[in-house]
SEDO-702507 format. One record per atom (N, C-alpha, C): residue in three letters; residue number from 1; atom name; x, y, z. Coordinates in Angstrom, 1 decimal, padded with zeros to 4 digits, always signed. Layout:
! residues N
NODE tido timi kemi      x      y      z
NODE  ALA  NUM   CA      X      Y      Z
...
***
This chain:
! residues 134
NODE tido timi kemi      x      y      z
NODE  MET    1    N -032.7 -100.9 +093.7
NODE  MET    1   CA -033.3 -101.2 +092.5
NODE  MET    1    C -032.5 -100.3 +091.3
NODE  ASN    2    N -032.2 -100.8 +090.3
NODE  ASN    2   CA -031.4 -100.0 +089.6
NODE  ASN    2    C -032.3 -099.3 +088.3
NODE  VAL    3    N -032.3 -097.8 +088.4
NODE  VAL    3   CA -033.3 -097.1 +087.5
NODE  VAL    3    C -032.2 -096.0 +086.7
NODE  PRO    4    N -031.7 -096.5 +085.6
NODE  PRO    4   CA -030.8 -095.7 +084.9
NODE  PRO    4    C -031.6 -094.6 +084.2
NODE  ASP    5    N -030.7 -093.5 +084.7
NODE  ASP    5   CA -031.1 -091.8 +084.5
NODE  ASP    5    C -031.6 -091.5 +082.6
NODE  ASP    6    N -030.6 -092.4 +082.0
NODE  ASP    6   CA -030.9 -092.2 +080.3
NODE  ASP    6    C -031.9 -092.6 +079.8
NODE  LEU    7    N -032.6 -093.6 +080.3
NODE  LEU    7   CA -034.0 -094.0 +080.1
NODE  LEU    7    C -035.3 -093.4 +080.3
NODE  ARG    8    N -036.1 -093.7 +079.6
NODE  ARG    8   CA -037.6 -093.3 +080.0
NODE  ARG    8    C -038.5 -094.4 +079.9
NODE  TYR    9    N -039.5 -094.5 +081.0
NODE  TYR    9   CA -040.2 -095.5 +081.6
NODE  TYR    9    C -041.6 -095.3 +081.5
NODE  SER   10    N -042.6 -096.7 +081.3
NODE  SER   10   CA -043.7 -096.8 +081.0
NODE  SER   10    C -044.5 -097.2 +082.5
NODE  LYS   11    N -045.4 -097.0 +083.1
NODE  LYS   11   CA -046.0 -097.2 +084.3
NODE  LYS   11    C -046.3 -098.8 +084.5
NODE  ASP   12    N -046.1 -099.3 +083.4
NODE  ASP   12   CA -046.2 -100.6 +083.2
NODE  ASP   12    C -045.0 -101.4 +083.5
NODE  HIS   13    N -043.9 -100.9 +083.4
NODE  HIS   13   CA -042.5 -101.2 +084.3
NODE  HIS   13    C -041.7 -101.5 +082.7
NODE  GLU   14    N -041.7 -101.0 +081.6
NODE  GLU   14   CA -041.2 -101.3 +080.4
NODE  GLU   14    C -040.4 -100.0 +080.6
NODE  TRP   15    N -039.2 -100.0 +079.6
NODE  TRP   15   CA -038.2 -099.1 +079.6
NODE  TRP   15    C -037.8 -098.7 +078.0
NODE  ALA   16    N -037.8 -097.6 +077.6
NODE  ALA   16   CA -037.5 -097.3 +076.5
NODE  ALA   16    C -036.2 -096.4 +076.3
NODE  LYS   17    N -035.4 -096.5 +075.2
NODE  LYS   17   CA -034.0 -095.9 +075.1
NODE  LYS   17    C -034.1 -095.3 +073.6
NODE  VAL   18    N -033.9 -094.3 +073.2
NODE  VAL   18   CA -033.9 -093.5 +071.7
NODE  VAL   18    C -032.5 -094.2 +071.5
NODE  GLU   19    N -032.9 -094.4 +069.9
NODE  GLU   19   CA -031.5 -094.5 +069.2
NODE  GLU   19    C -031.3 -093.8 +068.3
NODE  GLY   20    N -030.6 -092.6 +068.6
NODE  GLY   20   CA -030.1 -091.4 +067.7
NODE  GLY   20    C -031.1 -090.5 +068.2
NODE  GLU   21    N -031.4 -089.4 +067.2
NODE  GLU   21   CA -031.5 -088.0 +067.8
NODE  GLU   21    C -033.3 -088.3 +067.7
NODE  VAL   22    N -034.1 -087.5 +068.2
NODE  VAL   22   CA -035.9 -088.0 +068.1
NODE  VAL   22    C -035.9 -086.4 +067.3
NODE  GLU   23    N -035.7 -085.1 +068.0
NODE  GLU   23   CA -036.1 -084.1 +067.4
NODE  GLU   23    C -035.3 -084.0 +066.1
NODE  GLY   24    N -035.6 -083.3 +065.3
NODE  GLY   24   CA -035.1 -083.0 +063.8
NODE  GLY   24    C -034.3 -084.3 +063.3
NODE  GLN   25    N -034.7 -085.4 +063.6
NODE  GLN   25   CA -034.2 -086.6 +063.0
NODE  GLN   25    C -035.2 -086.6 +061.7
NODE  ALA   26    N -034.1 -087.1 +060.3
NODE  ALA   26   CA -034.7 -087.2 +059.0
NODE  ALA   26    C -035.8 -087.9 +059.2
NODE  GLY   27    N -035.5 -089.4 +059.8
NODE  GLY   27   CA -036.4 -090.6 +059.7
NODE  GLY   27    C -037.2 -090.6 +061.0
NODE  PRO   28    N -038.1 -091.8 +060.9
NODE  PRO   28   CA -038.3 -091.8 +062.4
NODE  PRO   28    C -037.4 -092.1 +063.5
NODE  ALA   29    N -038.1 -092.1 +064.6
NODE  ALA   29   CA -037.1 -092.4 +065.7
NODE  ALA   29    C -036.9 -094.1 +066.1
NODE  ARG   30    N -036.0 -094.5 +066.6
NODE  ARG   30   CA -036.3 -096.1 +066.9
NODE  ARG   30    C -036.2 -096.0 +068.4
NODE  VAL   31    N -036.6 -096.9 +069.1
NODE  VAL   31   CA -036.6 -096.9 +070.4
NODE  VAL   31    C -036.3 -098.5 +070.7
NODE  ARG   32    N -035.5 -098.6 +071.6
NODE  ARG   32   CA -035.1 -099.9 +072.2
NODE  ARG   32    C -035.7 -100.2 +073.4
NODE  VAL   33    N -036.7 -101.5 +073.7
NODE  VAL   33   CA -037.6 -101.7 +074.7
NODE  VAL   33    C -037.1 -102.9 +075.4
NODE  GLY   34    N -037.3 -102.6 +076.8
NODE  GLY   34   CA -037.4 -104.0 +077.6
NODE  GLY   34    C -037.9 -103.4 +078.7
NODE  ILE   35    N -037.5 -104.6 +079.9
NODE  ILE   35   CA -038.3 -104.5 +081.1
NODE  ILE   35    C -037.2 -103.9 +082.1
NODE  THR   36    N -038.4 -103.4 +083.2
NODE  THR   36   CA -037.3 -102.7 +084.0
NODE  THR   36    C -036.6 -103.7 +085.3
NODE  ASP   37    N -035.4 -103.4 +086.0
NODE  ASP   37   CA -035.0 -104.1 +087.1
NODE  ASP   37    C -036.2 -104.4 +087.9
NODE  TYR   38    N -037.2 -103.4 +088.3
NODE  TYR   38   CA -038.3 -103.8 +089.2
NODE  TYR   38    C -039.0 -104.8 +088.9
NODE  ALA   39    N -039.4 -104.8 +087.6
NODE  ALA   39   CA -040.3 -105.5 +087.1
NODE  ALA   39    C -039.9 -107.3 +086.7
NODE  GLN   40    N -038.3 -107.2 +086.5
NODE  GLN   40   CA -037.6 -108.7 +086.9
NODE  GLN   40    C -037.6 -109.0 +087.8
NODE  ASP   41    N -037.5 -108.3 +088.8
NODE  ASP   41   CA -037.5 -109.0 +090.2
NODE  ASP   41    C -038.9 -109.0 +090.7
NODE  ALA   42    N -039.9 -108.6 +090.6
NODE  ALA   42   CA -041.3 -109.1 +090.6
NODE  ALA   42    C -041.6 -110.3 +090.2
NODE  LEU   43    N -041.1 -110.5 +089.0
NODE  LEU   43   CA -041.5 -111.7 +088.1
NODE  LEU   43    C -040.9 -113.0 +088.8
NODE  GLY   44    N -039.4 -112.8 +089.3
NODE  GLY   44   CA -038.8 -113.9 +089.8
NODE  GLY   44    C -038.0 -114.4 +088.4
NODE  ASP   45    N -037.8 -115.9 +088.4
NODE  ASP   45   CA -036.8 -116.8 +087.6
NODE  ASP   45    C -037.6 -116.7 +086.1
NODE  VAL   46    N -037.2 -115.7 +085.1
NODE  VAL   46   CA -037.6 -116.0 +083.7
NODE  VAL   46    C -037.3 -117.2 +082.9
NODE  VAL   47    N -038.5 -117.9 +082.3
NODE  VAL   47   CA -038.1 -119.2 +081.7
NODE  VAL   47    C -038.5 -119.2 +080.5
NODE  PHE   48    N -039.3 -118.3 +079.9
NODE  PHE   48   CA -039.8 -118.0 +078.7
NODE  PHE   48    C -040.2 -116.9 +078.3
NODE  VAL   49    N -039.7 -116.5 +077.0
NODE  VAL   49   CA -040.0 -115.0 +076.8
NODE  VAL   49    C -040.7 -115.0 +075.1
NODE  GLN   50    N -041.5 -114.3 +074.8
NODE  GLN   50   CA -042.6 -114.2 +073.7
NODE  GLN   50    C -042.4 -112.5 +073.5
NODE  VAL   51    N -041.2 -112.5 +072.3
NODE  VAL   51   CA -041.2 -111.1 +071.6
NODE  VAL   51    C -042.4 -111.0 +070.6
NODE  PRO   52    N -042.5 -109.8 +070.1
NODE  PRO   52   CA -043.4 -109.3 +068.8
NODE  PRO   52    C -042.7 -109.7 +067.8
NODE  THR   53    N -043.4 -109.8 +066.6
NODE  THR   53   CA -043.2 -110.4 +065.2
NODE  THR   53    C -042.5 -109.1 +064.5
NODE  VAL   54    N -041.3 -109.3 +064.0
NODE  VAL   54   CA -040.7 -107.6 +063.0
NODE  VAL   54    C -041.8 -107.9 +061.9
NODE  GLY   55    N -042.0 -106.3 +061.9
NODE  GLY   55   CA -042.9 -105.7 +061.3
NODE  GLY   55    C -044.3 -105.6 +061.8
NODE  SER   56    N -044.6 -106.1 +063.0
NODE  SER   56   CA -045.8 -105.9 +063.3
NODE  SER   56    C -046.2 -104.6 +063.8
NODE  ALA   57    N -047.2 -104.2 +063.9
NODE  ALA   57   CA -047.6 -102.9 +064.5
NODE  ALA   57    C -048.0 -103.1 +066.1
NODE  VAL   58    N -047.6 -101.8 +066.9
NODE  VAL   58   CA -047.7 -102.0 +068.1
NODE  VAL   58    C -048.3 -100.9 +068.3
NODE  ARG   59    N -049.4 -100.6 +069.6
NODE  ARG   59   CA -050.3 -099.3 +069.8
NODE  ARG   59    C -049.7 -099.2 +071.5
NODE  GLN   60    N -049.4 -098.0 +071.6
NODE  GLN   60   CA -049.1 -097.6 +073.0
NODE  GLN   60    C -049.9 -098.3 +074.0
NODE  GLY   61    N -049.6 -098.9 +075.1
NODE  GLY   61   CA -050.3 -099.8 +076.2
NODE  GLY   61    C -051.0 -100.9 +075.8
NODE  ASP   62    N -050.8 -101.4 +074.4
NODE  ASP   62   CA -051.6 -102.5 +074.3
NODE  ASP   62    C -050.3 -103.8 +074.5
NODE  GLY   63    N -050.6 -105.0 +074.7
NODE  GLY   63   CA -050.0 -106.0 +074.8
NODE  GLY   63    C -049.5 -106.3 +073.6
NODE  PHE   64    N -047.8 -106.4 +073.7
NODE  PHE   64   CA -047.2 -107.1 +072.4
NODE  PHE   64    C -046.3 -108.1 +072.4
NODE  GLY   65    N -046.5 -109.1 +074.0
NODE  GLY   65   CA -045.6 -110.3 +073.9
NODE  GLY   65    C -045.7 -110.6 +075.7
NODE  GLU   66    N -045.2 -111.7 +075.9
NODE  GLU   66   CA -045.6 -112.3 +077.1
NODE  GLU   66    C -044.1 -112.4 +077.6
NODE  ILE   67    N -044.1 -112.6 +079.1
NODE  ILE   67   CA -042.8 -113.4 +079.7
NODE  ILE   67    C -043.5 -114.1 +080.8
NODE  GLU   68    N -042.8 -115.5 +081.0
NODE  GLU   68   CA -043.3 -116.6 +081.8
NODE  GLU   68    C -042.2 -116.6 +083.0
NODE  SER   69    N -042.6 -116.7 +084.1
NODE  SER   69   CA -041.5 -116.7 +085.1
NODE  SER   69    C -042.0 -118.1 +085.9
NODE  THR   70    N -041.1 -118.1 +086.6
NODE  THR   70   CA -041.6 -119.3 +087.8
NODE  THR   70    C -042.6 -119.3 +088.8
NODE  LYS   71    N -042.8 -117.8 +088.6
NODE  LYS   71   CA -044.3 -117.4 +089.4
NODE  LYS   71    C -045.4 -117.2 +088.7
NODE  SER   72    N -045.2 -116.7 +087.4
NODE  SER   72   CA -046.8 -116.2 +086.8
NODE  SER   72    C -046.5 -116.1 +085.2
NODE  VAL   73    N -047.3 -115.8 +084.5
NODE  VAL   73   CA -046.9 -115.5 +083.3
NODE  VAL   73    C -047.5 -113.8 +083.1
NODE  SER   74    N -046.8 -113.0 +082.4
NODE  SER   74   CA -047.2 -111.6 +082.3
NODE  SER   74    C -046.9 -110.9 +081.1
NODE  ASP   75    N -048.0 -110.1 +080.8
NODE  ASP   75   CA -048.2 -109.3 +079.2
NODE  ASP   75    C -046.7 -108.4 +079.5
NODE  VAL   76    N -046.4 -107.9 +078.3
NODE  VAL   76   CA -045.3 -106.9 +077.8
NODE  VAL   76    C -046.1 -106.0 +077.3
NODE  TYR   77    N -046.1 -104.5 +077.7
NODE  TYR   77   CA -047.0 -103.5 +077.2
NODE  TYR   77    C -046.1 -102.5 +076.2
NODE  ALA   78    N -046.6 -102.0 +075.0
NODE  ALA   78   CA -045.8 -101.2 +074.1
NODE  ALA   78    C -045.7 -099.9 +074.8
NODE  PRO   79    N -044.5 -099.3 +075.1
NODE  PRO   79   CA -044.5 -097.9 +075.8
NODE  PRO   79    C -044.7 -096.7 +074.7
NODE  VAL   80    N -044.7 -097.2 +073.4
NODE  VAL   80   CA -045.0 -096.3 +072.5
NODE  VAL   80    C -045.5 -097.4 +070.9
NODE  SER   81    N -046.0 -096.1 +070.2
NODE  SER   81   CA -046.7 -097.0 +069.1
NODE  SER   81    C -045.8 -097.0 +067.9
NODE  GLY   82    N -045.6 -098.0 +067.2
NODE  GLY   82   CA -044.9 -097.8 +066.3
NODE  GLY   82    C -044.7 -099.4 +065.2
NODE  THR   83    N -044.0 -099.5 +064.7
NODE  THR   83   CA -043.6 -100.9 +064.0
NODE  THR   83    C -042.5 -101.5 +064.9
NODE  VAL   84    N -043.0 -102.7 +065.1
NODE  VAL   84   CA -041.3 -103.4 +065.6
NODE  VAL   84    C -040.7 -103.9 +064.2
NODE  VAL   85    N -039.1 -103.2 +064.5
NODE  VAL   85   CA -038.0 -103.5 +063.3
NODE  VAL   85    C -036.9 -104.4 +063.5
NODE  GLU   86    N -037.0 -104.8 +064.9
NODE  GLU   86   CA -035.8 -105.8 +065.5
NODE  GLU   86    C -036.2 -106.3 +066.7
NODE  VAL   87    N -035.8 -107.5 +066.6
NODE  VAL   87   CA -036.4 -108.5 +068.2
NODE  VAL   87    C -035.0 -109.3 +068.8
NODE  ASN   88    N -034.8 -109.1 +070.0
NODE  ASN   88   CA -033.8 -109.9 +070.5
NODE  ASN   88    C -034.1 -111.5 +070.5
NODE  GLU   89    N -033.7 -112.2 +069.6
NODE  GLU   89   CA -033.9 -113.3 +069.1
NODE  GLU   89    C -033.3 -114.3 +070.4
NODE  VAL   90    N -032.2 -113.8 +070.9
NODE  VAL   90   CA -031.4 -114.3 +071.9
NODE  VAL   90    C -032.2 -115.1 +073.1
NODE  LEU   91    N -033.1 -114.3 +073.3
NODE  LEU   91   CA -034.1 -114.6 +074.1
NODE  LEU   91    C -034.7 -115.7 +074.4
NODE  ALA   92    N -034.9 -116.3 +073.1
NODE  ALA   92   CA -035.3 -117.8 +072.6
NODE  ALA   92    C -034.7 -119.0 +073.0
NODE  THR   93    N -033.5 -118.7 +073.5
NODE  THR   93   CA -032.7 -119.5 +074.0
NODE  THR   93    C -031.8 -119.5 +075.5
NODE  ASP   94    N -032.3 -118.0 +075.7
NODE  ASP   94   CA -031.4 -117.7 +077.0
NODE  ASP   94    C -032.5 -116.4 +077.7
NODE  PRO   95    N -033.6 -117.1 +078.2
NODE  PRO   95   CA -034.5 -115.7 +078.6
NODE  PRO   95    C -034.1 -115.3 +080.0
NODE  ALA   96    N -033.3 -116.0 +080.9
NODE  ALA   96   CA -032.6 -115.5 +081.8
NODE  ALA   96    C -032.2 -114.3 +081.7
NODE  LEU   97    N -031.3 -113.7 +080.6
NODE  LEU   97   CA -031.1 -112.6 +080.4
NODE  LEU   97    C -031.7 -111.3 +081.1
NODE  LEU   98    N -033.2 -111.6 +080.9
NODE  LEU   98   CA -034.2 -110.5 +081.6
NODE  LEU   98    C -034.0 -110.2 +082.9
NODE  ASN   99    N -033.5 -111.4 +083.6
NODE  ASN   99   CA -032.9 -111.4 +084.8
NODE  ASN   99    C -031.7 -110.5 +085.3
NODE  SER  100    N -030.7 -110.9 +084.3
NODE  SER  100   CA -029.4 -110.5 +084.7
NODE  SER  100    C -028.8 -109.7 +084.2
NODE  ASP  101    N -029.4 -109.1 +083.1
NODE  ASP  101   CA -028.8 -107.8 +082.5
NODE  ASP  101    C -030.3 -107.1 +081.9
NODE  PRO  102    N -031.3 -106.5 +082.8
NODE  PRO  102   CA -032.5 -106.4 +082.0
NODE  PRO  102    C -032.4 -105.0 +081.1
NODE  TYR  103    N -031.2 -104.2 +081.3
NODE  TYR  103   CA -031.1 -102.7 +080.6
NODE  TYR  103    C -030.1 -103.1 +079.4
NODE  GLY  104    N -029.6 -104.3 +079.5
NODE  GLY  104   CA -028.3 -104.6 +078.5
NODE  GLY  104    C -029.0 -105.9 +077.5
NODE  ASP  105    N -028.1 -106.8 +077.2
NODE  ASP  105   CA -028.6 -108.1 +076.8
NODE  ASP  105    C -029.9 -108.5 +076.8
NODE  GLY  106    N -030.4 -107.9 +077.7
NODE  GLY  106   CA -032.1 -108.5 +078.0
NODE  GLY  106    C -033.4 -107.5 +077.4
NODE  TRP  107    N -032.6 -106.9 +076.5
NODE  TRP  107   CA -033.5 -106.2 +076.0
NODE  TRP  107    C -034.9 -106.8 +075.1
NODE  LEU  108    N -036.0 -106.7 +074.8
NODE  LEU  108   CA -036.8 -107.5 +073.9
NODE  LEU  108    C -037.1 -106.7 +072.5
NODE  CYS  109    N -037.0 -105.4 +072.1
NODE  CYS  109   CA -037.2 -105.1 +070.4
NODE  CYS  109    C -037.0 -103.8 +070.6
NODE  VAL  110    N -037.1 -103.2 +069.1
NODE  VAL  110   CA -036.9 -102.1 +068.5
NODE  VAL  110    C -037.7 -101.7 +067.9
NODE  ILE  111    N -038.5 -100.6 +068.3
NODE  ILE  111   CA -039.3 -100.3 +067.7
NODE  ILE  111    C -039.5 -098.7 +067.0
NODE  GLU  112    N -039.9 -098.7 +065.5
NODE  GLU  112   CA -039.7 -097.4 +065.0
NODE  GLU  112    C -040.8 -096.7 +065.4
NODE  VAL  113    N -040.7 -095.5 +065.9
NODE  VAL  113   CA -041.8 -094.7 +066.6
NODE  VAL  113    C -042.7 -093.9 +065.4
NODE  GLU  114    N -043.9 -093.9 +065.7
NODE  GLU  114   CA -045.1 -093.3 +064.9
NODE  GLU  114    C -044.7 -091.7 +065.1
NODE  ASP  115    N -044.6 -091.2 +066.6
NODE  ASP  115   CA -044.5 -089.7 +067.0
NODE  ASP  115    C -043.3 -089.7 +068.3
NODE  ALA  116    N -042.8 -089.4 +067.9
NODE  ALA  116   CA -041.4 -088.8 +068.7
NODE  ALA  116    C -042.0 -088.3 +070.0
NODE  ALA  117    N -042.8 -087.6 +069.8
NODE  ALA  117   CA -043.2 -086.8 +071.3
NODE  ALA  117    C -043.8 -087.8 +072.4
NODE  ALA  118    N -044.2 -089.0 +072.0
NODE  ALA  118   CA -044.8 -090.2 +072.5
NODE  ALA  118    C -043.6 -090.7 +073.6
NODE  VAL  119    N -042.3 -090.4 +073.3
NODE  VAL  119   CA -041.2 -090.9 +074.1
NODE  VAL  119    C -041.2 -089.8 +075.2
NODE  SER  120    N -041.3 -088.9 +074.9
NODE  SER  120   CA -040.9 -087.7 +075.8
NODE  SER  120    C -042.0 -087.3 +076.9
NODE  ALA  121    N -043.3 -087.9 +076.4
NODE  ALA  121   CA -044.2 -088.2 +077.1
NODE  ALA  121    C -044.2 -089.3 +078.7
NODE  LEU  122    N -043.3 -090.2 +078.2
NODE  LEU  122   CA -043.0 -091.4 +079.3
NODE  LEU  122    C -042.3 -090.8 +080.5
NODE  LEU  123    N -042.4 -091.6 +081.5
NODE  LEU  123   CA -041.6 -091.0 +082.9
NODE  LEU  123    C -040.3 -091.0 +082.6
NODE  ASP  124    N -039.8 -090.0 +083.4
NODE  ASP  124   CA -038.1 -089.7 +083.5
NODE  ASP  124    C -037.5 -090.8 +084.8
NODE  ALA  125    N -036.4 -091.0 +084.9
NODE  ALA  125   CA -036.1 -092.0 +085.8
NODE  ALA  125    C -036.5 -091.4 +087.2
NODE  ASP  126    N -036.6 -089.9 +087.4
NODE  ASP  126   CA -037.2 -089.7 +088.8
NODE  ASP  126    C -038.2 -089.9 +089.0
NODE  GLY  127    N -039.3 -089.9 +088.2
NODE  GLY  127   CA -040.6 -089.9 +088.1
NODE  GLY  127    C -041.1 -091.7 +088.3
NODE  TYR  128    N -040.0 -092.3 +087.4
NODE  TYR  128   CA -040.2 -093.9 +087.7
NODE  TYR  128    C -039.9 -094.4 +089.1
NODE  ARG  129    N -039.0 -093.6 +089.7
NODE  ARG  129   CA -038.3 -094.0 +091.0
NODE  ARG  129    C -039.8 -093.6 +091.9
NODE  ALA  130    N -040.2 -092.7 +091.8
NODE  ALA  130   CA -041.3 -092.4 +092.4
NODE  ALA  130    C -042.5 -093.5 +092.5
NODE  LEU  131    N -042.9 -093.6 +091.4
NODE  LEU  131   CA -043.8 -094.7 +091.3
NODE  LEU  131    C -043.9 -095.9 +091.7
NODE  THR  132    N -042.5 -096.4 +091.6
NODE  THR  132   CA -042.0 -097.7 +092.4
NODE  THR  132    C -041.9 -098.1 +093.8
NODE  GLU  133    N -041.6 -096.6 +094.3
NODE  GLU  133   CA -041.2 -096.4 +095.6
NODE  GLU  133    C -042.6 -096.0 +096.6
NODE  GLY  134    N -043.5 -095.5 +096.0
NODE  GLY  134   CA -044.6 -094.7 +096.4
NODE  GLY  134    C -045.8 -096.0 +097.1
***
């Protein structure tokens, strides 16, 4: 299972990648969000993705989208609180990107974070590996 060291992880199997500096940043931090390799493997072949709407407010731990696979429908949970500022519209026509490139082209959205400290509170790669291997 692929768990990149430069990302942060939620216990719900989402990843978060800070874009720009968090500490000392003039404006709010932006975080790119997706599902982990572990999650996409558990889901199986993804056939539909519902991403949040640009401008919508999301709360950490709350559902903000859905992923439908050949096995099931699963909610996607916000790893941080903030405002959605960008979504991956390519997923509407190519949802299988979540399977083939979950950490690259298969990202879900970008959230402008309310509290940059919330990103630091997420699991690091070692913590996420312990969660999924335990």
